[in-house]
KOLROTI-328517 format. One record per residue: x, y, z of N, C-alpha, C in turn. Coordinates in steps of 0.2 Angstrom, whole numbers, padded with zeros to 4 digits, always signed. Example, Ala and Ser with C-alpha at 12.3 -4.5 7.8 and 13.67 -1.06 7.14 Angstrom:
BEGIN
+0066-0028+0039+0062-0022+0039+0066-0016+0039/+0064-0011+0035+0068-0005+0036+0064+0000+0039/
***
This chain:
BEGIN
-0124-0156-0386-0128-0153-0391-0129-0146-0389/-0128-0142-0394-0130-0135-0394-0136-0133-0396/-0140-0128-0393-0146-0126-0396-0146-0119-0395/-0148-0115-0401-0147-0108-0402-0154-0105-0399/-0153-0099-0396-0158-0095-0393-0162-0092-0399/-0169-0093-0399-0173-0090-0404-0174-0083-0401/-0174-0078-0406-0175-0071-0404-0182-0069-0401/-0187-0073-0403-0194-0072-0400-0195-0074-0393/-0191-0079-0391-0192-0082-0384-0190-0078-0378/-0194-0079-0373-0193-0075-0367-0192-0079-0361/-0188-0077-0356-0187-0081-0350-0181-0086-0351/-0180-0090-0346-0175-0095-0347-0175-0100-0352/-0170-0101-0356-0170-0106-0361-0164-0111-0361/-0165-0117-0363-0160-0122-0363-0156-0121-0369/-0150-0120-0368-0145-0118-0374-0141-0124-0376/-0140-0129-0371-0136-0135-0373-0138-0141-0369/-0136-0147-0371-0136-0153-0367-0129-0154-0365/-0127-0155-0359-0120-0155-0356-0120-0161-0352/-0116-0166-0354-0116-0172-0350-0123-0175-0348/-0124-0176-0342-0131-0178-0340-0136-0173-0339/-0134-0167-0340-0139-0161-0339-0140-0156-0345/-0142-0150-0343-0144-0145-0347-0142-0138-0345/-0139-0135-0350-0137-0128-0349-0142-0123-0350/-0144-0119-0344-0149-0114-0345-0145-0107-0342/-0145-0103-0347-0141-0096-0346-0134-0098-0343/-0133-0096-0337-0126-0097-0335-0125-0103-0330/-0131-0107-0330-0130-0113-0325-0131-0120-0329/-0129-0125-0326-0130-0132-0329-0134-0136-0323/-0139-0139-0325-0143-0143-0321-0144-0150-0324/-0143-0155-0319-0144-0162-0321-0151-0163-0322/-0155-0162-0316-0162-0162-0316-0164-0155-0317/-0170-0154-0320-0172-0147-0321-0179-0146-0321/-0181-0141-0317-0188-0138-0316-0188-0131-0319/-0192-0130-0325-0191-0124-0328-0198-0121-0330/-0199-0115-0329-0205-0111-0330-0203-0105-0334/-0208-0101-0337-0207-0096-0341-0203-0090-0337/-0203-0091-0330-0200-0086-0326-0193-0088-0323/-0192-0094-0322-0186-0096-0319-0184-0104-0320/-0178-0105-0319-0175-0112-0319-0172-0114-0313/-0173-0120-0311-0171-0123-0304-0168-0130-0305/-0163-0132-0301-0161-0139-0301-0167-0143-0298/-0167-0149-0300-0173-0153-0298-0170-0160-0297/-0171-0163-0291-0169-0170-0290-0175-0175-0290/-0177-0177-0295-0183-0181-0296-0183-0188-0293/-0188-0191-0291-0188-0198-0289-0189-0203-0295/-0188-0209-0294-0190-0214-0300-0197-0212-0303/-0197-0212-0309-0203-0210-0313-0210-0213-0310/-0209-0219-0308-0215-0223-0305-0218-0220-0299/-0213-0216-0295-0215-0213-0289-0217-0206-0289/-0217-0203-0295-0218-0196-0296-0225-0194-0294/-0225-0188-0290-0231-0186-0288-0232-0178-0289/-0238-0175-0288-0238-0168-0288-0233-0164-0284/-0232-0167-0278-0228-0163-0273-0221-0163-0277/-0218-0168-0280-0212-0168-0283-0212-0163-0289/-0217-0161-0292-0217-0156-0297-0219-0149-0295/-0219-0148-0289-0221-0141-0286-0216-0136-0289/-0210-0137-0290-0206-0132-0293-0207-0130-0300/-0210-0134-0304-0212-0133-0311-0219-0130-0311/-0223-0131-0306-0230-0129-0306-0232-0123-0303/-0228-0120-0299-0229-0114-0295-0229-0108-0299/-0233-0107-0304-0233-0102-0309-0240-0099-0310/-0241-0093-0311-0247-0090-0312-0247-0086-0318/-0252-0087-0323-0257-0092-0322-0255-0099-0323/-0260-0104-0322-0259-0111-0323-0256-0112-0330/-0251-0116-0330-0248-0118-0337-0253-0122-0341/-0252-0121-0348-0256-0125-0352-0255-0132-0351/-0248-0134-0351-0247-0141-0350-0239-0141-0347/-0238-0147-0344-0231-0149-0342-0228-0153-0347/-0222-0151-0349-0217-0155-0353-0213-0160-0348/-0214-0166-0348-0210-0171-0344-0205-0174-0347/-0199-0173-0346-0193-0176-0349-0191-0182-0345/-0192-0188-0347-0191-0194-0343-0184-0197-0343/-0179-0194-0345-0172-0197-0346-0170-0199-0353/-0166-0204-0353-0164-0205-0360-0169-0209-0365/-0174-0211-0362-0180-0214-0366-0186-0212-0363/-0191-0212-0367-0198-0210-0365-0201-0215-0360/-0203-0213-0355-0207-0217-0350-0214-0214-0348/-0219-0218-0347-0225-0215-0346-0226-0213-0338/-0228-0208-0337-0229-0206-0329-0235-0210-0326/-0235-0210-0320-0240-0214-0317-0247-0211-0319/-0252-0215-0320-0259-0213-0322-0262-0208-0316/-0261-0210-0310-0263-0205-0305-0261-0198-0305/-0254-0198-0307-0251-0191-0308-0254-0187-0314/-0255-0191-0319-0258-0188-0325-0266-0185-0324/-0269-0190-0320-0276-0188-0318-0276-0182-0313/-0271-0181-0309-0271-0176-0304-0269-0169-0308/-0265-0170-0312-0263-0164-0316-0269-0161-0321/-0272-0166-0324-0278-0165-0328-0284-0162-0324/-0285-0164-0318-0290-0161-0313-0288-0154-0312/-0282-0152-0312-0280-0145-0311-0280-0141-0318/-0282-0144-0323-0282-0141-0330-0275-0141-0333/-0271-0145-0331-0264-0145-0334-0263-0152-0338/-0262-0151-0344-0260-0157-0348-0253-0159-0347/-0251-0165-0349-0245-0168-0348-0242-0171-0355/-0236-0169-0357-0233-0172-0363-0226-0175-0361/-0226-0181-0360-0220-0185-0358-0216-0187-0365/-0210-0186-0364-0205-0188-0369-0198-0189-0366/-0193-0191-0370-0187-0192-0368-0184-0185-0366/-0179-0184-0362-0177-0177-0360-0173-0173-0365/-0170-0176-0370-0167-0172-0375-0173-0169-0379/-0178-0173-0381-0184-0170-0384-0187-0165-0380/-0188-0166-0374-0191-0161-0369-0187-0154-0369/-0180-0154-0370-0176-0148-0370-0178-0145-0376/-0178-0148-0382-0180-0145-0388-0187-0142-0389/-0191-0146-0386-0198-0144-0386-0199-0137-0382/-0195-0137-0376-0196-0131-0372-0194-0125-0376/-0189-0125-0380-0186-0119-0384-0192-0118-0389/-0194-0123-0393-0199-0121-0398-0206-0118-0395/-0208-0121-0390-0214-0119-0387-0213-0112-0384/-0208-0110-0381-0207-0104-0378-0206-0098-0383/-0203-0100-0389-0202-0096-0395-0209-0094-0397/-0214-0098-0396-0221-0097-0398-0224-0093-0393/-0221-0092-0387-0223-0088-0381-0229-0092-0378/-0229-0099-0378-0233-0103-0375-0232-0103-0368/-0237-0103-0363-0236-0103-0356-0236-0111-0354/-0230-0114-0354-0229-0121-0352-0224-0121-0347/-0223-0126-0343-0218-0128-0339-0215-0135-0340/-0209-0136-0337-0206-0142-0339-0202-0145-0333/-0202-0152-0332-0199-0155-0327-0195-0160-0331/-0188-0160-0331-0184-0164-0335-0179-0168-0331/-0179-0175-0331-0175-0179-0328-0168-0179-0331/-0163-0180-0327-0156-0181-0330-0155-0186-0335/-0150-0186-0339-0149-0191-0344-0145-0196-0340/-0146-0202-0342-0143-0208-0338-0135-0208-0340/
***
């Protein structure tokens, strides 16, 4: 699936879904941690084991993001309640959705210049 870059967006953008992963600028990532400043490959654990430490690549941005987009693979899965509580204690909301929706949401929110981050699981 191809996604066109919006003229108003800044920073790394997801331009396509390729196999199990996502094209960002000149790279393809199966698992992706992306902030308004950079995109990195990400090797996440099973969703039930996800912790703040696993999300560090997506959360090390200043100022603190409004919320984290969590792409959970080919279908939407709920993250552990303890993780949601820990993020909310830091003032970061969580929006969980399947990874394809997360990739699309990233583009829309960044086109609006929203200060968000994302951690996106590979597609199965």
